Legacy VTK file of the C-alpha trace (Angstrom):
# vtk DataFile Version 3.0
C-alpha trace
ASCII
DATASET POLYDATA
POINTS 350 float
0.000 0.000 0.000
1.094 3.580 -0.565
-0.265 7.058 0.082
-2.249 8.779 -2.643
-0.105 11.617 -4.076
-1.241 15.066 -3.147
-2.918 16.997 -5.933
-4.280 14.001 -7.917
-7.926 13.047 -7.848
-9.182 9.456 -7.824
-10.231 9.806 -11.484
-6.745 11.045 -12.426
-5.084 8.138 -10.649
-7.365 5.611 -12.375
-6.696 7.191 -15.764
-2.947 7.191 -15.133
-2.892 3.570 -13.919
-4.895 2.433 -16.956
-2.614 4.175 -19.465
-0.509 1.417 -21.086
1.218 3.662 -23.590
4.990 3.936 -23.125
4.607 7.511 -21.935
1.947 6.476 -19.428
4.170 3.683 -18.121
7.016 6.101 -17.525
4.759 8.661 -15.863
3.361 6.057 -13.475
6.825 4.666 -12.700
8.078 8.129 -11.852
5.035 8.802 -9.667
5.804 5.643 -7.695
9.506 6.535 -7.495
8.690 10.004 -6.181
6.618 8.469 -3.392
9.574 6.205 -2.614
11.898 9.179 -2.462
13.803 8.135 -5.602
14.866 10.268 -8.533
12.722 10.070 -11.715
13.657 7.951 -14.734
14.055 9.116 -18.290
12.652 7.048 -21.182
15.929 5.212 -21.836
16.056 4.026 -18.205
12.539 2.585 -18.131
12.386 -1.138 -17.418
11.948 -3.312 -20.513
9.476 -6.182 -20.763
12.356 -8.652 -20.341
13.366 -7.180 -16.980
9.881 -7.084 -15.477
9.609 -9.246 -12.346
7.058 -12.039 -12.085
3.681 -10.684 -11.051
4.350 -7.223 -12.438
1.092 -5.460 -13.333
2.039 -5.204 -17.051
3.538 -8.661 -17.585
0.276 -10.474 -18.392
-0.706 -7.742 -20.854
2.681 -7.850 -22.564
2.593 -11.658 -22.918
-0.952 -11.557 -24.304
0.039 -8.931 -26.869
3.077 -10.995 -27.825
0.923 -14.087 -28.484
-1.509 -12.069 -30.601
1.380 -10.640 -32.608
2.754 -14.147 -33.221
-0.608 -15.391 -34.495
-1.069 -12.353 -36.719
2.453 -12.726 -38.109
1.902 -16.445 -38.809
-1.421 -15.763 -40.541
0.092 -12.977 -42.633
3.009 -15.221 -43.630
0.689 -18.029 -44.741
-1.422 -15.632 -46.771
1.663 -14.093 -48.357
3.052 -17.530 -49.275
-0.311 -18.616 -50.707
-0.471 -15.426 -52.791
3.088 -15.998 -54.036
2.237 -19.576 -55.043
-0.930 -18.475 -56.854
0.939 -15.673 -58.652
3.671 -18.052 -59.832
1.163 -20.609 -61.134
-0.842 -17.859 -62.863
2.202 -17.091 -65.022
2.234 -20.613 -66.464
0.687 -20.963 -69.930
-2.387 -23.061 -70.661
-1.384 -26.683 -71.154
1.341 -26.536 -68.522
1.707 -29.602 -66.318
1.486 -28.785 -62.609
2.679 -31.626 -60.371
2.302 -31.543 -56.598
4.804 -33.838 -54.875
5.244 -34.927 -51.276
6.936 -37.576 -49.175
7.333 -38.614 -45.590
8.348 -41.194 -43.018
6.531 -42.227 -39.834
8.711 -41.250 -36.880
11.577 -40.101 -39.136
14.099 -41.234 -36.535
12.495 -39.555 -33.515
13.241 -41.692 -30.434
14.874 -44.200 -32.760
11.653 -44.880 -34.700
11.974 -45.306 -38.468
8.503 -46.271 -39.625
6.958 -46.720 -43.049
8.055 -44.223 -45.697
6.298 -43.255 -48.914
5.862 -40.650 -51.606
2.951 -39.301 -53.639
2.194 -36.962 -56.521
-0.815 -35.388 -58.182
-0.316 -34.234 -61.784
-2.672 -31.663 -63.323
-2.964 -29.781 -66.592
-3.657 -26.039 -66.634
-6.638 -25.252 -68.848
-7.449 -22.167 -70.912
-10.379 -21.496 -68.581
-11.547 -22.950 -65.298
-9.784 -25.232 -62.863
-6.861 -27.480 -63.807
-7.692 -31.087 -64.638
-6.129 -34.155 -63.060
-3.898 -36.149 -65.410
-2.365 -38.696 -63.031
-2.037 -39.665 -59.403
0.900 -41.808 -58.300
2.141 -43.215 -55.005
4.498 -45.833 -53.644
6.943 -46.834 -50.893
10.605 -45.951 -50.518
12.330 -49.064 -51.864
15.846 -49.574 -50.444
16.633 -52.950 -52.054
19.114 -52.246 -54.851
18.044 -55.424 -56.670
14.417 -54.233 -56.918
13.365 -52.575 -60.178
11.707 -49.824 -58.123
14.895 -49.110 -56.140
14.858 -45.483 -54.941
18.646 -45.008 -54.781
18.764 -44.687 -50.996
19.432 -47.000 -48.048
16.686 -45.643 -45.765
13.221 -44.164 -46.078
13.118 -40.714 -44.464
11.191 -37.472 -44.861
13.938 -36.200 -47.160
14.239 -39.298 -49.343
10.436 -39.425 -49.584
10.378 -35.850 -50.901
13.198 -36.586 -53.357
11.574 -39.746 -54.733
8.292 -37.889 -55.244
10.141 -35.403 -57.460
12.006 -38.186 -59.279
8.729 -39.972 -60.025
7.226 -36.704 -61.282
10.147 -36.233 -63.669
9.860 -39.822 -64.946
6.113 -39.354 -65.486
6.785 -36.197 -67.507
9.297 -38.091 -69.649
7.719 -41.524 -70.036
3.953 -40.979 -69.756
3.198 -37.345 -70.572
5.993 -37.050 -73.111
4.998 -33.542 -74.251
6.881 -30.266 -74.613
4.597 -28.009 -72.581
5.989 -26.151 -69.603
6.031 -28.213 -66.412
6.024 -27.095 -62.797
6.783 -29.121 -59.677
4.979 -27.753 -56.612
6.897 -28.731 -53.481
6.707 -28.098 -49.747
10.282 -29.214 -48.973
12.742 -26.458 -49.761
15.648 -28.798 -49.056
14.516 -31.414 -51.589
13.732 -28.850 -54.290
16.996 -26.971 -53.953
19.193 -30.067 -53.765
17.469 -31.410 -56.892
18.171 -28.101 -58.646
21.778 -28.069 -57.422
21.274 -24.941 -55.302
21.925 -26.850 -52.054
24.589 -29.522 -51.632
23.616 -32.694 -49.788
25.847 -33.110 -46.746
24.428 -36.474 -45.718
26.335 -39.091 -47.702
23.441 -41.544 -47.419
21.239 -39.374 -49.686
23.861 -38.313 -52.260
22.953 -41.137 -54.678
19.255 -40.239 -54.500
20.025 -36.548 -55.008
22.221 -37.327 -58.022
19.403 -39.472 -59.462
16.980 -36.552 -59.173
19.463 -34.062 -60.603
20.097 -36.302 -63.592
16.380 -36.727 -64.300
15.821 -32.961 -64.041
18.702 -32.106 -66.362
17.533 -34.617 -68.973
13.901 -33.436 -68.839
14.906 -29.772 -69.027
16.903 -30.583 -72.157
14.103 -32.651 -73.731
11.093 -30.510 -72.796
10.969 -27.237 -74.729
8.874 -25.548 -72.056
11.305 -26.543 -69.327
10.657 -27.539 -65.723
10.272 -24.954 -62.973
9.749 -25.271 -59.218
7.157 -23.414 -57.104
6.948 -23.564 -53.323
3.643 -24.348 -51.626
3.333 -24.340 -47.872
2.553 -27.796 -46.502
-0.607 -28.423 -44.465
-2.054 -25.064 -45.479
-5.320 -26.260 -47.076
-3.796 -26.154 -50.562
-5.850 -28.716 -52.521
-2.999 -30.108 -54.610
-0.594 -30.388 -51.692
-3.267 -31.996 -49.516
-3.948 -34.577 -52.220
-0.241 -35.401 -52.628
0.031 -35.773 -48.846
-2.899 -38.222 -48.819
-1.222 -40.255 -51.578
1.957 -40.443 -49.469
-0.079 -42.331 -46.861
-1.183 -44.819 -49.539
2.466 -45.291 -50.462
3.316 -46.258 -46.886
0.918 -49.203 -46.990
0.836 -52.467 -48.924
-0.111 -52.053 -52.585
-1.505 -51.657 -55.089
0.760 -48.797 -56.092
0.906 -46.471 -59.075
4.591 -45.854 -59.826
7.242 -45.905 -62.486
10.784 -47.131 -62.988
13.319 -46.937 -65.790
11.506 -48.584 -68.678
8.182 -49.416 -67.076
5.774 -49.063 -64.205
2.528 -50.240 -62.641
-0.896 -48.874 -61.775
-3.754 -47.581 -63.947
-3.410 -44.061 -62.583
-0.009 -43.679 -64.238
-1.837 -43.235 -67.537
-3.058 -39.920 -68.908
-6.618 -39.174 -67.796
-9.480 -37.855 -69.909
-10.112 -34.791 -67.760
-13.180 -36.063 -65.878
-11.541 -35.222 -62.560
-10.488 -31.677 -61.757
-9.656 -29.416 -58.882
-13.262 -29.647 -57.643
-12.929 -33.396 -57.251
-9.798 -32.905 -55.170
-11.604 -30.381 -52.986
-14.584 -32.729 -52.581
-12.280 -35.539 -51.533
-10.558 -33.294 -49.003
-13.871 -32.182 -47.490
-15.159 -35.748 -47.372
-12.030 -36.826 -45.534
-12.431 -34.095 -42.938
-16.178 -34.513 -42.337
-16.329 -38.318 -42.499
-12.938 -39.314 -41.120
-14.207 -42.425 -39.404
-15.868 -43.737 -42.583
-13.170 -42.692 -45.036
-10.154 -43.914 -43.091
-8.932 -47.157 -41.713
-6.738 -47.572 -38.668
-3.447 -49.311 -39.332
-0.565 -50.050 -37.017
3.030 -49.198 -37.893
6.200 -49.241 -35.889
5.526 -45.596 -35.163
2.128 -46.384 -33.555
-1.472 -46.106 -34.744
-1.932 -44.099 -37.921
-5.076 -42.986 -39.757
-4.924 -43.695 -43.497
-7.248 -42.742 -46.373
-9.191 -45.714 -47.703
-7.612 -46.963 -50.945
-9.686 -48.407 -53.793
-8.993 -51.890 -55.091
-7.690 -51.762 -58.644
-9.237 -54.350 -60.941
-8.189 -55.429 -64.408
-11.699 -55.427 -65.924
-12.174 -52.847 -68.677
-15.397 -51.008 -69.403
-17.183 -52.588 -66.454
-18.913 -51.362 -63.299
-18.050 -52.878 -59.930
-19.604 -52.423 -56.495
-16.988 -52.159 -53.729
-18.413 -51.312 -50.316
-20.315 -48.030 -50.543
-18.598 -47.049 -53.774
-19.220 -47.633 -57.457
-16.056 -48.222 -59.498
-16.225 -47.759 -63.274
-13.146 -48.949 -65.179
-12.034 -48.079 -68.685
-8.858 -48.877 -70.568
-7.044 -45.910 -69.078
-8.951 -44.722 -66.047
-10.547 -45.786 -62.814
-13.496 -43.613 -61.741
-14.653 -44.003 -58.134
-18.126 -42.731 -57.191
-18.801 -42.422 -53.460
-22.538 -42.951 -52.943
-22.755 -41.227 -49.589
-20.989 -38.033 -50.675
-21.779 -37.735 -54.353
-18.114 -37.166 -55.188
-16.320 -38.680 -58.141
LINES 1 351
350 0 1 2 3 4 5 6 7 8 9 10 11 12 13 14 15 16 17 18 19 20 21 22 23 24 25 26 27 28 29 30 31 32 33 34 35 36 37 38 39 40 41 42 43 44 45 46 47 48 49 50 51 52 53 54 55 56 57 58 59 60 61 62 63 64 65 66 67 68 69 70 71 72 73 74 75 76 77 78 79 80 81 82 83 84 85 86 87 88 89 90 91 92 93 94 95 96 97 98 99 100 101 102 103 104 105 106 107 108 109 110 111 112 113 114 115 116 117 118 119 120 121 122 123 124 125 126 127 128 129 130 131 132 133 134 135 136 137 138 139 140 141 142 143 144 145 146 147 148 149 150 151 152 153 154 155 156 157 158 159 160 161 162 163 164 165 166 167 168 169 170 171 172 173 174 175 176 177 178 179 180 181 182 183 184 185 186 187 188 189 190 191 192 193 194 195 196 197 198 199 200 201 202 203 204 205 206 207 208 209 210 211 212 213 214 215 216 217 218 219 220 221 222 223 224 225 226 227 228 229 230 231 232 233 234 235 236 237 238 239 240 241 242 243 244 245 246 247 248 249 250 251 252 253 254 255 256 257 258 259 260 261 262 263 264 265 266 267 268 269 270 271 272 273 274 275 276 277 278 279 280 281 282 283 284 285 286 287 288 289 290 291 292 293 294 295 296 297 298 299 300 301 302 303 304 305 306 307 308 309 310 311 312 313 314 315 316 317 318 319 320 321 322 323 324 325 326 327 328 329 330 331 332 333 334 335 336 337 338 339 340 341 342 343 344 345 346 347 348 349
């Protein structure tokens, strides 16, 4: 407790105590100091937020403001990155191939856990008008057996090797399946993988050098073959970007047992490797994302990995029948020579 200074009314004291401007802080500090018989402070001597003792009357306010500023800054950064991604993609000409890639590993070495690792990609074509159309979806595991035809040129599945293999598969799809000359763009969320593939970063981990060199070789060859070239555009991961979300979902398929849709030097497997007829577009991707969020229990299955329980998107069974209609669970699957169309009865999505 302290005496009320002479000459100040109750209203003036309340107004002064409630003034949180820097000038008000200093004025109040000096009022208290004068009552304590101490000399006044100048602005440069005023206590900073870092030197405030626990329980100080301003500390809670300062911490609350700091948290708000962090959230605002994070939101502004995400919006800025999303705008930059959209601006870069807007510059691409009609017909350009836009391929979202992703990869990951359960645990990724945390607490000694190296779980299942996979990669995924969603390839689209930019149209003259409207949303881009899906041309292929691919996914698969990180294969570390050098004798396997799908060998991924690495000795361990990790987040980084998953990202690299996703880009390598995208480049092989551009070369072997798409085969055109239109401009191509790889949309990535791993800056490390994109910049090592482009030769901007140098891989310091010797265990990934072979995989990096594989990616660099594929990129150089495709840039030389494809007249439109291959560019890279960053997209923030887990930011509600439809293409990135779809690639992330396909990574989860790649972590499980097949069937897979993937390529290798001279061949590949999976119907979805083949060029689509444009029936699916960005709206279908958005519908699938919404269905996953709203009906997680129905759309996912629980699987156990070495990293613990993991929720995975339900994967359709691929059949060899052509031009037929199959009933699988609550879904209708229509197959053609080049496409598999899945119609979910309870959501109306295709």
